Structure formats: C-alpha cells, structure tokens
N, C-alpha and C positions, 0 to 999 in steps of 0.2 A: 295496179292490183297484183301483178305478178311479183312485185318486190315486197309484198306484205306477207307476214306470218301472223298467226292468231292463236289464242288459247282455245283449245277444243271445248272448254267448259263455259267460260264467261264471254268468249268471242272478242276479247280486247285485242286490238290490232297493234302490231309493232313493225318497224322497218327491219328488213332482213339484216342480221348482224347486230341489232340493237340489244337483243337479249335471247337467251336460250330457253328459259323457263318463265312462266307467268309469275310475276311478283305477288299477285294476290292469291292464286290457286295452287301454285307450285307445280303445275303440269308443264310438260315439254311443249314448246310452241311448234305448231305444224303449218305447213304450206296451206294458205287459205283455200287454194283450189282443191285440196284433198279433203276438206271438211264438208260434211253434209249440210244442207240448208238448215238454217235456224228455224225455230218455230214461227217467228215473225215473217220470215221469208216465205215459208210454206203457206202461211195464212194469206199473204199478199198475192202470191203467184197462183195458188190452186184453190183459194177460197176456203181453206180448212179453218174452222172456227177455233178460237182459243178455248181450251177446257175451262169450265167455270171455276175450278179451284186455282187456276193460274191467272184469272182476270185481275187486273189492277183495280183495287177498290178506292173510293174517295178518301182524301186525307181525314175527313171527319166521320168516317165509318165507325160506329160504336157497337155494332153487333159482334157476336161470337167472343165476348169478353174483352174486346179491344178497348172500348170506352171505359170499362170499369178499371182496367189496369192502368190506363193513362191517368184517370182521375185519382186512383190510389197513389200513383207515383208522385203526382203534384201535391196532394194533401199530405202524404207521408213526408215529403221534403219540408213542407211548412211545419208539420208537427215536430220535426227534429229540432227546430229552433224555438219551440214552445216550452213552457215549464215542465221539466221532468222530475225535479226534486224541490219540494218546499221545506227548507230547513228551518227549524225553530230553536235548536240548541246545538252548539254553544252561542250561536248568533242567528238572527233571522236573515235568511238568504234564499233566493230563488235561483235554481240552476237549470239551465237548458241542456240540450244534447251537446252542443259545442263546449259548454262549460265542463261537463263531465268528461268529454273527449280530450280536453287539455291534460287531464290527470290520467286517463286511461285511453290511450290512442286507438285501441281496437274498436271503440265505440263509433269512430268515424265510419266504420264499415256500413252502418245503417244508412248514413247520409249518402255515401257513394253508391250503395245499392239502389236507392230511390233515383239518384241522379242518372244512373245508367239505364234503369228500367224504362224511364220516360222516352228517350229517343229510340231505344230498341223496339219498344212496342209501337211507337208512332210510325216508324219506317217499315213495319210489316204490313204491306198493303195488298196482300193476297191471302187466301185461305191456306194455300200451301206454305207460304212464309210464316204465317202465324202458327200453324201446327208444328213447323220445324223449329220454332223458338220456344216450345213449351218447357223443355228442360232448363234452358237458360233463364226464362222468366220465373219459373218456380224457384230456382236457386236464389235469384236476386230477391224475390219476394220473401223468402224464408230468412234472409239475413237479419232484417229488423226484428223478426219474431225471436230469433235466437239471441240477439243482443239484449232485448228486454228480459228474456227468460234468465240470462246469466246475471243481470242486475238484480232480479228478484231473488235469485239463489245466493248471490254474494253482494248484499247491499253495501253502500258506503259506510265505512267505519274508521275510527281513530284509535290509536293505541292507548292514549292516556285520558282523552277527553271524550265523554259519551256524546254521541250524536243522535239527535232526535229530528225526525223528518217525516213527511208524508210524500207519497208519490204524486206527481203532478199529472194534469190531464194530457199533456203531450206524450207521456210514456204510455198511457192507456190507449191513446189514439194510434200511436205507432204500432202497438201490439195488435190492435183490432184491424187496422189497415193492412198490416203485413199478413195476418191470418186470412183475411178476405182475398187479398191478391194471390196468395199461394193456392188457395182453393180454386180460384178462377184460372190461374196460370196452367194448372195441370190439364185443363180442358180448353186451353187457348186455341181458337180457330174452330172449335166445335167438331162435329162429326163430318165425315167426308161423303156420306151417303144421303144427306138431306140438304143439298145445296139448291137454293132457289135461284133460278136463272131469270133475270129481269132485262137482260140486254144481250146483244150479240146474236149470232146465227142460231144458237141453240135455244133461244128464247121462244121460237115458234114451235118447238117440239114438246113443250110442256114446262111446268114450273119446277119440277123436282127431278133431279138426276139420281138414278138408282144404280 
C-alpha cells in the first residue's frame, strides 16, 4: 500500500511513478496514506449510514423521471427509422430519418442524441447522479425537438420540380418524445428534500428526509 498513489476524487489507484495526474479527473495523484477515508470506508469502520441521495438504486428503478427518459430514448431511436416524409410528387416515396440524413447530415444529431441519452440515463443509479445529469439530459432531449422544428421551418424542396409530401408519424413521434423527455429531464432526479428511505440505517428513523 505504501507504493500506491490515488486520485483524491475517484480514488483510482496507481503505482508510484505510473502517472502524476488522474486520467479521468485531471487531479494530481496523492499518497494514499494522506487521503481521508472514503465514504464507504467510514460506513464500514464506524457504521455511518450512506446518505439516501447517494444510495445506489436498482437498475430497473423507474421513479424520479428515470423510467420515462429511458423509455423515451428507446422509442425515439425507433421513431428515427420510422416514416418522416410521405412524398407523393414527383414520385411516391417514403423517407425515414436516415434517408433525410443522407442529404442533410445534421439530421443525424437526433439519432445520436437518443443513442447517448439511453446509456447516460440508465447508468445514473443514485438521486445525486440523476440530479447532476439534468443539464446534459435536457440538452440531449432537446436536440430531436430542434431537428424537427428546423425541418418544419425549412421543408424539403427542389429548384425546378415541385415536391408534394406529408409529414410521417415518425416525425411527430420524435417531436412529442423529445418534448416530453426535455420536460422530464429538467427535473431528473426529483427534489432532494422528499427522499423516501426504504433501506439502510436511516430507514428506522422515518420515511422522509427533510
């Protein structure tokens, strides 16, 4: 242990001389003997309970907006490959999100946003982590909304041949899911003063932490 140094934030261990700064946190590595005990160590040695907002929740936890965001990300990703444009002139043709993105690359942003939102939301397994991801989740959720809005303001057109089309259900679904996800994301994790404690040492002190 005397030959180990650690990051003061994430506590990742390194052999002395292996690195000077933590590659993940960017903080200067410190002698492990000079670091205070981690929260897990304090809880093990002194019986200090884990604060409710730091407790690890189950993978399938759906409360506090987590389930809605995960479902919206999955459905939004599916809707991206659904019909976005039903063209009737000069030819009958159904175009999905990827078909439009082949001509306008920025449309891929909606697909990428859903693709990133899913694992980001799924890996936030504590109330503190969920609340800390609000800005990122709201930003990703808003990208499909902005994408659809731009298409509505600047619909597909041709210079010499008139184009007639109707918007497909995939476009409306993308807009609705993006709007719902954005509204949920700004409150991702819920309030910090209404945490119900169902397990751990604090559970015997009451159900609500104020």
